[in-house]
C-alpha positions as CSV (number, residue, x, y, z in Angstrom):
1,M,-70.0,-105.0,93.7
2,I,-71.6,-102.1,91.8
3,Y,-68.8,-99.7,90.9
4,S,-71.0,-97.0,89.3
5,L,-74.4,-96.3,87.8
6,T,-75.0,-94.2,84.6
7,G,-78.5,-93.3,83.6
8,N,-81.4,-90.9,83.7
9,I,-82.2,-89.0,86.9
10,I,-85.9,-89.8,87.6
11,H,-86.3,-88.6,91.2
12,T,-84.4,-86.7,93.9
13,E,-85.0,-85.9,97.6
14,P,-82.7,-84.1,100.1
15,D,-80.7,-87.2,100.7
16,L,-81.7,-89.4,97.7
17,C,-81.2,-89.7,94.0
18,V,-82.9,-92.4,91.8
19,I,-81.0,-93.3,88.7
20,E,-82.8,-95.4,86.0
21,C,-80.5,-97.9,84.2
22,A,-82.0,-100.3,81.7
23,G,-85.5,-99.8,83.0
24,V,-84.5,-100.3,86.7
25,G,-84.5,-97.4,89.1
26,Y,-81.7,-97.5,91.6
27,A,-82.3,-95.5,94.8
28,C,-78.9,-94.1,96.0
29,R,-78.6,-92.3,99.3
30,T,-76.4,-89.3,98.7
31,T,-75.2,-85.9,99.9
32,L,-76.4,-82.4,99.3
33,C,-73.1,-81.7,97.6
34,T,-73.7,-84.4,95.0
35,L,-77.3,-83.3,94.5
36,E,-76.1,-79.7,93.9
37,Q,-73.7,-81.0,91.2
38,I,-76.3,-83.0,89.3
39,Q,-79.4,-80.7,89.9
40,N,-79.5,-79.4,86.3
41,L,-78.7,-82.7,84.6
42,D,-81.1,-85.2,83.1
43,R,-78.5,-88.0,83.0
44,T,-75.4,-88.6,85.2
45,T,-73.0,-91.1,86.6
46,L,-72.8,-91.9,90.3
47,Y,-69.9,-93.8,91.9
48,T,-71.4,-96.2,94.4
49,H,-70.9,-98.1,97.6
50,L,-73.1,-101.0,98.6
51,A,-73.6,-101.6,102.3
52,V,-75.0,-105.0,103.3
53,R,-76.3,-105.5,106.8
54,E,-78.5,-108.1,108.4
55,D,-81.5,-105.9,108.3
56,A,-80.9,-103.7,105.3
57,I,-79.1,-103.3,102.0
58,D,-78.3,-99.7,101.2
59,L,-76.8,-98.2,98.0
60,F,-74.9,-94.9,98.3
61,G,-74.0,-92.8,95.2
62,F,-71.6,-89.9,94.8
63,A,-70.8,-87.5,91.9
64,T,-67.0,-87.9,92.4
65,L,-64.7,-90.7,93.4
66,E,-63.1,-88.3,95.9
67,E,-66.5,-88.0,97.7
68,L,-66.9,-91.8,97.6
69,D,-63.4,-92.4,99.0
70,C,-64.0,-89.8,101.8
71,F,-67.4,-91.5,102.7
72,R,-65.6,-94.8,103.0
73,L,-62.9,-93.3,105.1
74,L,-65.4,-91.6,107.5
75,T,-67.5,-94.7,107.9
76,S,-64.3,-96.7,108.8
77,V,-64.2,-94.7,112.1
78,S,-65.7,-96.5,115.1
79,G,-69.2,-95.1,115.8
80,V,-69.4,-93.1,112.5
81,G,-72.1,-94.7,110.4
82,S,-73.5,-93.6,107.0
83,K,-75.8,-91.0,108.6
84,Y,-72.9,-89.1,110.1
85,A,-70.7,-89.5,107.0
86,L,-73.5,-88.2,104.7
87,A,-74.2,-85.2,107.0
88,I,-70.5,-84.3,107.0
89,L,-70.1,-84.6,103.3
90,S,-73.3,-82.5,102.8
91,T,-71.5,-79.7,104.5
92,L,-67.8,-80.2,103.8
93,T,-66.1,-81.2,100.5
94,P,-63.7,-84.1,100.7
95,D,-60.8,-81.5,100.5
96,Q,-62.3,-79.6,103.5
97,A,-62.9,-82.7,105.5
98,A,-59.3,-83.9,104.9
99,L,-57.8,-80.5,105.8
100,A,-59.9,-80.4,109.0
101,I,-58.6,-83.8,110.0
102,A,-55.0,-83.0,109.2
103,A,-55.3,-79.8,111.1
104,E,-57.0,-81.5,114.0
105,D,-59.9,-79.0,113.7
106,T,-62.7,-80.8,115.5
107,K,-64.9,-77.7,115.4
108,A,-65.2,-78.1,111.6
109,F,-67.2,-81.3,112.4
110,T,-69.1,-80.2,115.5
111,R,-70.6,-77.3,113.5
112,I,-72.4,-80.0,111.6
113,K,-75.9,-80.8,113.0
114,G,-75.9,-84.1,114.9
115,V,-72.1,-84.4,115.1
116,G,-71.0,-84.1,118.7
117,N,-67.6,-83.5,120.2
118,K,-66.9,-87.2,120.9
119,I,-67.6,-88.2,117.3
120,A,-65.5,-85.2,116.0
121,Q,-62.6,-86.2,118.2
122,R,-62.8,-89.8,117.1
123,I,-62.8,-88.8,113.4
124,V,-59.6,-86.7,113.9
125,M,-57.9,-89.3,116.2
126,E,-58.5,-92.3,113.9
127,L,-58.0,-90.6,110.6
128,K,-55.2,-88.1,111.0
129,D,-52.4,-90.7,110.5
130,K,-54.2,-92.0,107.4
131,I,-54.5,-88.5,106.0
132,A,-50.8,-87.8,106.7
133,K,-49.7,-91.1,104.9
134,E,-52.0,-90.5,101.9
135,P,-51.7,-86.9,100.7
136,S,-53.9,-87.8,97.7
137,L,-56.9,-88.0,100.1
138,M,-56.6,-84.2,100.4
139,G,-57.3,-83.9,96.7
140,S,-56.5,-80.6,95.0
141,A,-55.9,-79.0,98.4
142,A,-52.8,-81.0,98.9
143,G,-49.6,-79.2,97.9
144,G,-51.2,-75.8,98.1
145,D,-53.1,-75.9,94.8
146,F,-55.5,-73.4,96.2
147,A,-52.8,-70.8,96.7
148,P,-53.2,-67.7,94.5
149,A,-51.2,-68.2,91.3
150,T,-49.8,-64.6,91.5
151,K,-48.1,-65.3,94.9
152,A,-45.2,-67.5,95.8
153,N,-46.1,-71.0,96.9
154,T,-44.8,-70.5,100.5
155,P,-46.0,-72.4,103.6
156,A,-47.8,-69.2,104.7
157,N,-49.7,-68.9,101.4
158,E,-50.5,-72.6,101.5
159,A,-51.9,-72.2,105.0
160,V,-54.0,-69.2,104.1
161,A,-55.4,-71.0,101.1
162,A,-56.2,-74.1,103.2
163,L,-58.0,-71.9,105.8
164,V,-60.1,-70.3,103.0
165,V,-61.0,-73.8,101.9
166,L,-62.2,-74.5,105.4
167,G,-64.6,-71.6,105.2
168,Y,-62.7,-68.6,106.7
169,S,-62.4,-65.4,104.8
170,Q,-59.2,-64.4,103.0
171,S,-58.7,-61.5,105.5
172,E,-59.3,-63.7,108.6
173,A,-57.0,-66.4,107.3
174,A,-54.2,-63.9,106.4
175,Q,-54.5,-62.1,109.7
176,A,-54.2,-65.3,111.7
177,V,-51.2,-66.7,109.7
178,S,-49.4,-63.3,109.9
179,R,-49.2,-63.6,113.6
180,L,-47.3,-66.9,113.4
181,D,-43.7,-67.9,112.7
182,P,-43.3,-67.9,108.9
183,S,-40.6,-70.6,109.2
184,L,-43.1,-73.2,110.3
185,A,-44.4,-75.8,107.9
186,A,-47.8,-75.3,106.3
187,D,-49.6,-78.0,108.3
188,E,-48.3,-76.5,111.6
189,L,-49.3,-73.0,110.5
190,I,-52.8,-74.3,109.8
191,K,-53.1,-75.9,113.2
192,Q,-51.9,-72.8,115.1
193,A,-54.0,-70.5,112.9
194,L,-57.1,-72.5,113.6
195,K,-56.5,-72.2,117.4
196,L,-56.1,-68.4,117.0
197,L,-59.3,-68.2,114.9
198,A,-61.2,-70.3,117.4
199,S,-60.1,-68.1,120.3
200,G,-61.0,-64.9,118.5
201,K,-58.0,-63.2,119.9
202,F,-56.6,-60.8,117.2
């Protein structure tokens, strides 16, 4: 098992990064998010996953362990292969993907080119329990770390912060959450706010 590669970046493509280690160039399939993080670097470390099939051996590389863990989680879903996982993680960060799964927000996935409703539903159905049991999978978004430091760390503020992470504006998120029962837990506020935002009824 190749845990990671550290070396010079000698070539990149929209879904590929070649790292030279000890004179050998390793072609790692990767995401746009990773490529953005390493675009100004000459040398980097990628955390890797080696997939061995009967007809191919593919090496995948990611700038962070969180992205690697999320890739492995997504590819554990029935019918979600590396192509879908890379597409998802080229659009959503691991935090955003985990929040969308926890909030059962299938539209966060169907907005991604190539990901249909069936695949999105399967991702949510098969991973929501894993996300709930493993808060660490939500990274820095777990526990409301995205909530503004100047405000109380309330469920409502946590919900607004999570919605902002998912791509909504601060005003949209705040308006949706303000229409809900403030006594609800943050995860329930997120779910109900997402339904409101999807309906466009304000």
